[in-house]
C-alpha positions as CSV (number, residue, x, y, z in Angstrom):
1,M,24.0,153.7,52.7
2,R,24.0,149.8,51.4
3,L,20.1,149.2,50.5
4,I,19.4,145.2,51.0
5,T,16.4,142.6,50.9
6,F,16.9,140.4,53.3
7,Q,14.6,137.4,54.8
8,I,14.5,135.8,58.0
9,H,11.7,133.7,60.5
10,G,10.1,133.2,56.8
11,K,9.2,137.1,56.0
12,T,11.1,139.5,53.7
13,H,12.0,142.7,54.8
14,W,14.0,145.3,52.7
15,G,16.5,148.2,54.6
16,A,20.3,148.4,54.9
17,A,23.4,146.8,55.9
18,Q,25.2,148.9,58.8
19,N,27.6,147.8,61.4
20,G,27.6,144.1,60.5
21,F,23.5,144.2,60.8
22,A,20.6,143.8,58.4
23,V,18.8,147.1,59.3
24,D,14.6,146.7,58.6
25,L,14.5,150.4,57.7
26,N,10.4,150.2,58.4
27,A,10.3,149.3,61.6
28,A,13.7,151.5,62.5
29,H,11.8,154.0,61.4
30,A,8.8,153.4,63.8
31,A,11.2,152.9,66.4
32,R,12.6,156.4,66.0
33,G,8.8,157.9,65.8
34,V,9.1,158.2,61.9
35,Q,5.8,157.0,60.3
36,M,5.5,158.5,56.8
37,F,8.2,156.9,55.0
38,N,7.4,153.2,55.3
39,A,7.4,151.2,52.1
40,P,6.3,147.8,51.2
41,S,9.8,147.0,49.4
42,A,13.0,148.4,48.7
43,L,11.8,149.3,44.7
44,E,8.8,151.1,46.3
45,F,11.4,152.9,48.7
46,L,12.8,154.1,45.4
47,Y,10.0,155.2,44.1
48,A,9.4,157.5,47.3
49,G,11.9,159.2,46.3
50,E,14.8,161.8,47.8
51,A,12.8,162.9,51.0
52,A,12.2,158.9,51.8
53,W,16.1,158.2,51.1
54,D,17.2,161.2,53.5
55,A,14.6,160.1,56.4
56,A,16.6,156.3,56.1
57,R,19.6,158.2,56.3
58,D,18.7,160.3,59.1
59,T,17.2,156.9,61.1
60,L,20.2,155.1,60.3
61,A,22.8,157.1,62.2
62,W,20.2,157.6,64.7
63,L,20.1,153.7,65.4
64,G,24.2,153.8,65.0
65,E,25.4,150.8,66.2
66,K,22.3,150.1,68.8
67,Q,20.8,146.5,68.6
68,L,16.8,146.4,68.8
69,P,14.8,143.5,68.8
70,E,12.6,143.1,65.2
71,V,15.0,146.1,64.0
72,T,18.0,144.8,63.8
73,F,19.2,141.0,62.6
74,P,22.6,139.4,62.1
75,L,23.9,139.4,59.2
76,E,24.9,136.1,59.3
77,R,21.5,134.8,60.6
78,V,19.5,136.3,57.3
79,H,19.1,135.8,53.5
80,L,20.3,138.2,51.5
81,C,18.0,138.3,48.4
82,A,18.9,140.5,45.4
83,P,18.7,144.2,46.5
84,I,16.3,145.1,44.1
85,P,14.7,141.5,43.9
86,H,12.0,142.2,40.5
87,P,13.4,145.6,38.9
88,G,11.4,146.7,36.4
89,K,13.7,146.3,34.0
90,V,17.3,144.7,33.4
91,I,19.1,146.3,30.4
92,G,22.4,145.3,29.2
93,I,25.2,146.6,27.4
94,G,27.2,144.2,25.2
95,L,31.1,144.5,24.0
96,N,31.6,147.5,26.2
97,Y,35.6,146.8,26.6
98,V,38.1,147.1,23.8
99,D,40.1,143.9,25.1
100,H,36.4,142.1,25.9
101,A,35.4,143.2,21.8
102,R,38.6,141.7,20.8
103,E,38.7,138.5,22.7
104,S,35.1,137.8,21.1
105,G,36.4,138.6,17.8
106,M,33.8,141.8,17.2
107,A,34.4,145.2,16.2
108,I,34.9,147.9,18.5
109,P,31.1,149.2,19.2
110,T,30.6,153.2,18.2
111,K,27.4,153.1,19.8
112,P,26.4,151.2,22.7
113,I,25.1,147.5,22.1
114,V,21.6,147.1,24.1
115,F,19.7,144.0,25.0
116,A,17.4,142.9,27.8
117,K,17.9,140.7,30.5
118,F,14.0,139.8,31.9
119,S,13.7,140.5,35.9
120,S,12.6,136.7,36.4
121,S,16.2,136.0,35.8
122,V,17.2,138.1,38.8
123,I,18.8,135.9,42.0
124,G,20.5,137.4,45.2
125,P,24.4,137.0,45.8
126,Y,24.3,133.9,47.4
127,D,21.6,131.8,45.3
128,T,22.3,129.0,43.1
129,I,22.6,129.5,39.2
130,H,21.4,126.7,37.5
131,I,23.3,125.9,34.3
132,L,20.0,123.9,32.5
133,P,22.0,121.5,30.8
134,D,18.8,120.3,28.8
135,V,19.5,123.9,27.2
136,S,22.4,125.1,27.0
137,Q,25.9,123.5,26.8
138,R,27.9,126.4,27.1
139,V,27.2,128.7,30.0
140,D,29.6,131.5,31.0
141,Y,30.3,134.1,33.9
142,E,30.4,137.9,33.2
143,A,31.4,140.4,35.8
144,E,29.7,144.0,35.7
145,L,29.5,146.8,37.4
146,G,25.4,147.1,37.9
147,V,24.1,151.3,37.9
148,V,20.6,151.2,39.5
149,I,18.3,154.2,38.6
150,G,16.9,156.0,41.5
151,K,14.9,158.7,39.2
152,R,12.8,158.5,35.9
153,A,14.9,159.4,33.7
154,R,14.2,160.8,30.2
155,N,16.9,162.9,27.2
156,V,19.0,163.5,30.0
157,S,22.3,165.1,29.3
158,V,25.8,163.2,29.9
159,T,26.5,166.3,32.4
160,D,23.3,165.2,34.5
161,A,23.1,162.1,34.1
162,L,25.1,160.2,37.1
163,T,22.3,162.3,39.5
164,F,19.4,159.8,38.5
165,A,21.4,156.8,39.5
166,F,20.6,156.0,43.2
167,G,23.5,153.7,43.4
168,Y,25.9,150.8,42.3
169,T,25.8,147.0,42.5
170,V,27.6,143.8,41.5
171,V,26.0,141.9,38.7
172,N,26.7,138.4,37.0
173,D,25.6,138.4,33.5
174,V,25.4,134.6,33.2
175,S,25.1,133.9,28.9
176,A,24.0,130.9,27.3
177,R,26.7,131.0,24.6
178,D,25.4,128.5,22.2
179,V,21.5,130.6,22.7
180,Q,23.2,133.4,22.5
181,L,25.7,133.4,19.5
182,D,24.9,130.1,17.2
183,A,22.8,130.3,13.9
184,E,21.0,126.8,15.1
185,Y,19.6,128.8,18.2
186,G,19.0,131.8,15.9
187,R,21.2,133.9,17.7
188,Q,19.4,135.1,20.4
189,W,20.8,137.2,22.7
190,V,17.5,138.1,25.1
191,L,17.1,134.3,25.4
192,G,20.4,133.1,26.1
193,K,21.0,135.7,28.9
194,S,17.3,135.9,30.5
195,F,17.1,131.9,31.9
196,D,15.6,131.9,35.3
197,T,18.9,132.4,37.6
198,F,21.2,133.9,35.0
199,C,21.2,137.1,37.0
200,P,23.0,137.0,40.2
201,M,23.1,140.6,41.7
202,G,24.2,142.4,45.1
203,P,24.5,142.1,47.6
204,T,23.9,145.6,48.3
205,V,22.9,148.8,46.1
206,V,26.0,151.0,47.5
207,T,24.8,154.5,47.2
208,R,26.0,157.1,44.7
209,E,27.7,159.3,47.2
210,H,29.7,156.5,48.6
211,V,31.1,155.4,45.1
212,A,34.4,158.2,44.9
213,D,34.7,157.7,41.1
214,V,32.1,155.2,39.1
215,Q,34.9,154.8,36.4
216,A,37.9,153.9,38.9
217,L,36.4,150.2,39.9
218,S,38.2,146.8,39.5
219,V,36.0,144.3,38.3
220,R,36.9,140.6,38.8
221,A,35.3,137.0,38.2
222,T,37.2,134.2,40.4
223,L,35.8,130.8,39.6
224,N,36.9,127.8,41.9
225,G,39.8,130.4,43.3
226,E,41.0,131.3,39.8
227,R,40.6,134.6,39.1
228,L,39.6,134.6,35.5
229,Q,38.4,138.2,34.7
230,D,40.5,141.4,36.1
231,G,39.4,144.6,35.0
232,N,38.7,147.8,35.5
233,T,35.5,150.4,34.7
234,R,38.0,152.7,33.7
235,D,38.7,151.0,30.7
236,M,34.9,151.3,30.0
237,I,34.1,152.0,25.7
238,F,31.0,154.2,26.9
239,D,31.2,155.3,30.5
240,V,28.4,155.0,32.7
241,A,27.1,158.9,32.8
242,T,27.2,158.3,28.3
243,L,25.0,155.5,29.1
244,I,22.4,156.5,31.4
245,A,22.0,159.2,28.4
246,Y,22.2,157.4,25.3
247,L,19.5,154.8,27.0
248,S,17.5,157.8,28.2
249,R,16.9,159.3,24.5
250,G,14.3,156.8,23.5
251,M,12.9,155.2,26.9
252,T,12.2,156.5,30.1
253,L,14.2,154.7,32.5
254,E,12.7,154.5,36.2
255,P,13.6,153.9,39.5
256,G,14.8,150.2,40.2
257,D,16.2,149.6,36.7
258,V,19.3,148.1,36.4
259,I,21.9,148.8,33.9
260,A,24.5,146.1,33.6
261,T,27.5,148.1,31.9
262,G,29.4,145.3,30.5
263,T,31.9,143.2,30.9
264,P,36.3,142.9,30.7
265,K,37.8,140.7,29.0
266,G,38.4,137.0,30.2
267,V,35.0,135.5,29.6
268,G,34.8,131.6,29.5
269,Q,33.7,131.4,25.8
270,S,37.1,133.8,24.9
271,R,39.6,131.5,26.8
272,T,41.6,128.4,25.2
273,P,40.5,125.7,26.2
274,P,36.9,127.2,26.7
275,I,35.9,127.5,30.0
276,F,32.2,127.2,30.6
277,L,30.2,126.9,34.2
278,K,29.3,123.3,35.9
279,K,28.0,121.5,38.0
280,G,30.2,121.5,41.6
281,D,31.8,125.2,40.7
282,V,31.5,128.5,42.4
283,I,31.9,131.3,40.6
284,E,32.9,134.8,42.5
285,I,31.9,138.6,41.1
286,E,33.4,141.4,42.8
287,V,33.4,145.1,42.1
288,G,35.4,147.6,43.7
289,N,34.1,148.7,47.0
290,L,30.3,147.0,46.2
291,G,30.9,143.8,47.4
292,K,30.9,140.1,46.4
293,L,28.4,137.6,44.5
294,V,29.4,134.2,45.5
295,N,27.1,131.6,43.8
296,P,27.5,128.1,43.7
297,V,26.6,126.3,40.3
298,E,24.2,123.6,39.4
299,D,22.5,121.4,37.1
């Protein structure tokens, strides 16, 4: 299943992408005669748990390639939002690839470096990133795998950790490097990574069973047609299971929470000369079979 949130005819729906269509799962359940698993949003669908998820899979299998009015909409006619538009937490992991830590001039971490991105920074896969030149002059991109939590996780083991993930998505951890790193701004990681539009996400959440090996996914960034990042999740210092277990020791991970798992080498800050996002750019981020973000850049 590929979980989505989409807008059409002035209304917001949640559901799944299937066979080139956006499927409103509430409407699809009704067409099938299933009423008990309706949810107001994708986030509340996650909170409903595995019975609701299985019902969604069954309804999508029943639907197959059928096209039904007010149930299926051609994907090219809808506006895809972030699949979880308002996650409770967006948790970032810094310096989680050796080559990125080295290009940043930082020590290789011995424990995960954890920061937050406020959920108000989340935008959809094709929405505009605003670089806010009155606030920052050095806005950077970071291609990342996003992990979407499906079940409440507290003190989970590394062995069991992946079972708490609902699925995976694509994240661009857009970062104002001057605010994040310069003393005159106070070296404010959270602020520099949480400005409005600084967390493009999507286009879908691909459920765990459709990702054969989360530690074997390409992670790529392309700016105006030029490939700038080309990594793989196999090169993470702390793999996904380790991150989920580590984070769950001190905080409860809730359904819909997103973990941005770090970026490989090739960020703009570390290039010679540096490359920062500017008005008119188009930044593309893709991770394995999860899809691609394509975000224009404006002031």
